[in-house]
C-alpha positions as CSV (number, residue, x, y, z in Angstrom):
1,M,-204.1,137.8,-27.4
2,T,-201.6,140.4,-25.5
3,E,-199.0,139.8,-28.1
4,E,-201.3,140.4,-30.9
5,I,-202.6,143.6,-29.3
6,K,-199.1,144.9,-28.8
7,D,-198.0,144.0,-32.4
8,L,-201.1,146.1,-33.7
9,K,-200.3,149.0,-31.6
10,T,-196.6,148.9,-32.7
11,N,-197.5,148.7,-36.3
12,A,-200.0,151.5,-35.8
13,K,-196.7,153.6,-34.8
14,M,-194.8,152.4,-37.7
15,T,-194.8,153.5,-41.6
16,A,-195.5,151.1,-44.1
17,G,-191.9,151.0,-45.2
18,E,-190.7,150.2,-41.6
19,I,-193.4,147.3,-41.2
20,L,-192.0,145.8,-44.5
21,R,-188.3,146.2,-43.7
22,D,-188.9,144.9,-40.0
23,A,-190.9,141.9,-41.6
24,R,-188.1,141.2,-44.0
25,T,-185.1,141.6,-41.6
26,T,-186.4,140.1,-38.2
27,G,-187.9,136.7,-37.3
28,R,-186.6,133.2,-38.5
29,R,-186.9,134.0,-42.4
30,K,-184.6,136.7,-42.8
31,R,-184.4,137.8,-46.6
32,E,-182.5,139.8,-49.2
33,I,-184.2,142.3,-51.3
34,P,-182.4,140.9,-54.5
35,T,-183.9,137.4,-53.8
36,I,-187.4,138.9,-53.4
37,A,-187.1,141.2,-56.4
38,K,-186.4,138.2,-58.7
39,Q,-189.3,136.1,-57.3
40,L,-191.7,139.1,-57.6
41,C,-190.3,140.2,-60.7
42,I,-190.2,143.9,-59.3
43,R,-186.8,146.1,-59.7
44,E,-184.7,146.1,-56.5
45,E,-184.7,149.9,-56.3
46,F,-188.6,149.9,-56.0
47,L,-188.6,147.6,-53.2
48,I,-185.9,149.8,-51.6
49,A,-188.0,152.7,-52.3
50,L,-191.1,151.2,-50.7
51,E,-189.0,150.4,-47.3
52,D,-187.4,154.2,-47.4
53,G,-190.9,155.8,-48.0
54,D,-189.5,157.4,-50.9
55,Y,-192.3,157.0,-53.1
56,T,-191.2,159.4,-55.9
57,V,-188.7,156.9,-57.4
58,L,-191.7,154.8,-58.2
59,P,-194.0,154.9,-61.3
60,E,-197.5,156.1,-60.9
61,T,-199.3,155.7,-57.6
62,V,-201.3,152.6,-58.8
63,Y,-197.9,150.9,-59.2
64,I,-196.8,151.9,-56.0
65,L,-199.7,150.3,-54.3
66,G,-199.6,147.2,-56.3
67,F,-196.0,146.7,-55.6
68,A,-196.6,147.3,-52.0
69,R,-199.6,144.7,-52.2
70,N,-197.5,142.2,-53.6
71,Y,-194.5,142.8,-51.3
72,A,-196.5,142.6,-48.3
73,M,-198.0,139.5,-49.2
74,E,-194.6,137.9,-50.0
75,L,-193.5,138.9,-46.3
76,G,-196.6,137.6,-44.8
77,V,-197.9,141.1,-44.1
78,D,-201.6,142.4,-44.2
79,P,-201.6,143.8,-47.4
80,D,-204.7,145.9,-46.9
81,M,-203.0,147.5,-43.9
82,I,-199.9,148.4,-46.1
83,V,-202.2,150.0,-48.8
84,E,-204.0,152.1,-46.4
85,K,-200.9,153.4,-44.7
86,I,-199.2,154.3,-47.8
87,K,-202.4,156.0,-48.9
88,K,-202.4,158.0,-45.5
89,E,-198.6,158.8,-46.1
90,L,-199.4,160.3,-49.3
91,G,-202.3,162.0,-48.3
92,I,-205.0,160.1,-50.3
93,A,-208.5,159.9,-48.9
94,K,-210.2,156.6,-49.3
95,N,-212.5,157.9,-52.2
96,E,-210.2,160.4,-53.4
97,P,-208.5,159.6,-57.0
98,V,-205.0,158.2,-56.6
99,V,-202.5,160.8,-57.9
100,V,-198.8,161.4,-56.9
101,P,-197.3,164.8,-57.5
102,Q,-193.7,164.7,-58.9
103,A,-193.8,161.1,-59.6
104,P,-191.7,160.3,-62.7
105,V,-193.6,158.4,-65.6
106,E,-191.3,155.8,-67.0
107,K,-192.5,155.3,-70.6
108,A,-190.9,151.9,-70.9
109,E,-192.6,150.5,-68.1
110,V,-195.9,152.4,-67.9
111,P,-198.2,152.1,-71.0
112,S,-199.7,155.4,-72.1
113,N,-203.2,154.2,-71.8
114,V,-202.9,153.2,-68.4
115,Q,-205.9,154.2,-66.2
116,N,-205.2,155.4,-62.7
117,N,-206.8,152.7,-60.8
118,E,-205.9,150.0,-58.2
119,N,-207.6,147.3,-60.1
120,F,-205.3,147.7,-63.0
121,A,-202.1,147.7,-60.5
122,K,-203.3,144.5,-59.1
123,K,-203.8,142.9,-62.5
124,L,-200.4,143.7,-63.9
125,N,-198.7,142.3,-60.7
126,E,-200.7,139.2,-60.9
127,I,-199.1,139.0,-64.4
128,K,-195.7,139.4,-63.1
129,D,-196.1,137.2,-60.1
130,S,-197.1,134.5,-62.5
131,H,-195.3,131.1,-62.8
132,A,-194.1,132.0,-66.4
133,C,-192.4,134.9,-65.1
134,K,-190.7,133.0,-62.2
135,F,-189.7,130.3,-64.7
136,V,-188.0,132.6,-67.2
137,V,-186.0,134.5,-64.3
138,K,-184.8,131.3,-63.0
139,Y,-183.8,129.6,-66.2
140,W,-182.7,133.0,-68.0
141,K,-179.2,131.4,-68.7
142,W,-180.7,128.7,-70.7
143,F,-182.9,130.8,-72.7
144,V,-179.9,133.0,-73.6
145,G,-177.6,130.1,-74.4
146,G,-180.2,128.6,-76.7
147,L,-180.5,131.7,-78.7
148,I,-176.8,132.2,-78.8
149,L,-176.6,128.6,-80.1
150,V,-179.4,129.1,-82.9
151,V,-177.5,132.2,-84.2
152,I,-174.0,130.4,-84.3
153,L,-175.8,127.4,-86.4
154,A,-177.3,129.7,-88.6
155,G,-174.0,131.6,-89.2
156,I,-172.1,128.1,-90.0
157,A,-175.1,127.0,-92.3
158,I,-174.9,130.5,-94.3
159,M,-170.9,130.1,-94.6
160,L,-171.1,126.4,-95.8
161,M,-173.8,127.5,-98.3
162,M,-172.0,130.5,-100.0
163,P,-168.5,129.4,-100.7
164,S,-169.4,126.4,-102.3
165,G,-171.3,127.8,-105.3
166,E,-168.8,130.5,-105.7
167,D,-165.9,128.0,-105.8
168,H,-167.7,125.8,-108.4
169,T,-168.3,128.9,-110.6
170,V,-164.6,130.1,-110.3
171,A,-163.4,126.5,-111.3
172,E,-165.7,126.3,-114.1
173,A,-164.3,129.6,-115.4
174,T,-160.8,128.5,-115.0
175,V,-161.3,125.5,-117.2
176,Q,-163.1,127.6,-119.8
177,V,-160.1,130.2,-120.4
178,V,-157.5,127.5,-120.8
179,S,-156.7,127.9,-124.8
180,N,-154.8,124.4,-125.3
181,E,-157.5,122.2,-123.6
182,P,-158.9,119.7,-126.0
183,A,-162.4,118.3,-126.3
184,Y,-162.1,115.4,-124.2
185,Q,-164.2,112.4,-124.8
186,Q,-164.5,112.1,-121.0
187,P,-165.4,114.6,-118.3
188,V,-162.1,115.6,-116.6
189,R,-161.9,113.8,-113.1
190,E,-158.5,115.0,-111.9
191,R,-155.2,116.8,-113.6
192,F,-151.7,115.6,-113.0
193,G,-148.6,117.5,-114.3
194,V,-150.3,120.7,-114.2
195,E,-147.1,122.3,-114.4
196,N,-146.6,121.4,-117.7
197,R,-150.0,122.6,-119.0
198,E,-148.9,125.6,-120.9
199,S,-145.8,124.3,-122.1
200,G,-146.5,120.7,-123.3
201,E,-148.1,119.7,-126.6
202,I,-149.3,116.2,-125.4
203,I,-151.9,115.4,-123.0
204,L,-153.0,111.8,-121.8
205,Q,-156.5,111.1,-120.8
206,S,-157.6,107.8,-119.4
207,I,-161.1,106.2,-120.7
208,Q,-160.4,103.1,-119.0
209,E,-158.3,102.3,-116.0
210,S,-154.7,102.2,-116.9
211,W,-151.3,102.2,-115.5
212,V,-148.9,104.8,-117.1
213,K,-145.3,105.6,-116.6
214,V,-143.7,108.4,-118.3
215,E,-139.7,108.5,-118.3
216,D,-137.3,111.2,-119.6
217,A,-134.3,110.8,-122.0
218,R,-132.2,109.5,-119.1
219,G,-134.5,107.0,-118.3
220,K,-135.7,108.7,-114.9
221,T,-139.3,108.2,-114.0
222,V,-141.0,111.6,-114.0
223,F,-144.5,110.1,-113.6
224,S,-146.1,106.7,-112.5
225,R,-149.8,106.3,-111.6
226,V,-152.9,104.3,-112.1
227,L,-155.1,106.8,-114.1
228,V,-158.9,106.0,-113.9
229,P,-161.5,107.2,-116.5
230,G,-161.4,111.1,-116.6
231,D,-158.0,111.5,-115.2
232,V,-155.6,113.9,-117.3
233,Y,-151.7,114.0,-117.4
234,Y,-149.7,116.8,-119.1
235,V,-146.7,115.5,-120.6
236,P,-143.5,117.4,-120.4
237,S,-142.4,119.2,-123.4
238,G,-139.1,118.2,-125.3
239,G,-140.1,115.2,-127.3
240,K,-137.5,112.8,-125.6
241,N,-140.0,111.2,-123.1
242,K,-140.9,107.5,-123.4
243,A,-144.2,106.0,-122.0
244,T,-145.7,102.7,-120.6
245,F,-149.3,101.9,-121.0
246,G,-150.7,99.2,-118.9
247,N,-153.7,99.1,-121.0
248,A,-152.8,101.0,-124.1
249,G,-156.4,101.0,-125.6
250,G,-157.6,102.8,-122.4
251,I,-155.5,106.1,-123.1
252,D,-156.5,108.8,-125.2
253,V,-153.5,110.7,-126.6
254,W,-154.2,114.3,-127.6
255,V,-151.5,116.2,-129.6
256,R,-151.9,119.8,-130.0
257,G,-155.5,119.6,-129.3
258,E,-156.1,116.7,-131.7
259,L,-156.7,113.1,-131.1
260,A,-153.9,110.9,-132.1
261,P,-154.4,107.3,-133.2
262,K,-154.2,104.6,-130.3
263,V,-150.9,103.3,-129.5
264,G,-152.4,99.9,-128.6
265,D,-155.5,97.6,-128.1
266,I,-157.6,97.4,-125.0
267,N,-155.9,95.4,-122.1
268,T,-152.5,95.5,-124.0
269,R,-149.5,96.4,-122.3
270,K,-147.2,98.8,-124.3
271,T,-143.8,99.9,-123.7
272,G,-141.2,102.3,-125.2
273,I,-144.1,104.7,-126.5
274,T,-142.2,107.8,-127.9
275,L,-144.2,110.8,-126.7
276,D,-143.3,113.1,-129.5
277,A,-145.9,115.2,-131.2
278,D,-145.0,114.5,-134.8
279,V,-144.3,110.7,-134.2
280,L,-147.8,110.2,-132.5
281,L,-149.5,112.0,-135.2
282,G,-147.8,109.9,-137.8
283,T,-146.1,112.6,-139.5
284,T,-142.7,111.2,-138.4
285,K,-141.3,107.8,-137.6
286,A,-139.7,107.1,-134.3
287,E,-135.9,107.0,-133.9
């Protein structure tokens, strides 16, 4: 009982800020202001101002009293005693309206329709002291990381969607502007020998799977491949090339945009085919 009376006398001589600082920095549970600020969701400079007794740093008086009450409760100090001391330090009587001269109002933190009463301050700080607020503060890195991930995924999705349509349009436009392209009987799947596209007069297209080999005048192989339906090969110009078709009836031969007669039957191997425009059209015999 003697120690309790002594503490009461000591507290009576101390300011509210001195009591708060003493409770925070002495005893077994010494604590740092940044830690308490995060737990209470109150800015560090406000807690420092309460301990220093510099009340002009804080928003309106209702906030001073509300912050002080929560701070006292967190430190295990009688909140009513702290509030009454601050009122006396501010020169506020018990029934006098709570007003602090020269206290700057921060628009971002104090709504314009705030009524100057202590009950509002208590309610506001109860919200700040809620579990939801503490949870957000504790795991803020996860919230920020999740937001960044969503933004990145959305950007990737947009990038994947936009180019595909543009590339498809460009490809179609490119096909349409080629002047010497015939009216194929099969949709084009893949093109080979495109370097001969403008200069050559003969185009081979597979309508059935077939092996095709093309040799130049010296017998050197310039193309050898199994073509599947839709594949196109542009034959080099010169008229001295020879071809072998593994499935002669499965190859359409286009000459100057005109479909030439078949060089053989389906599933028939044909060799020594002269790839000359006039020979293929039947206007000239092969040498």
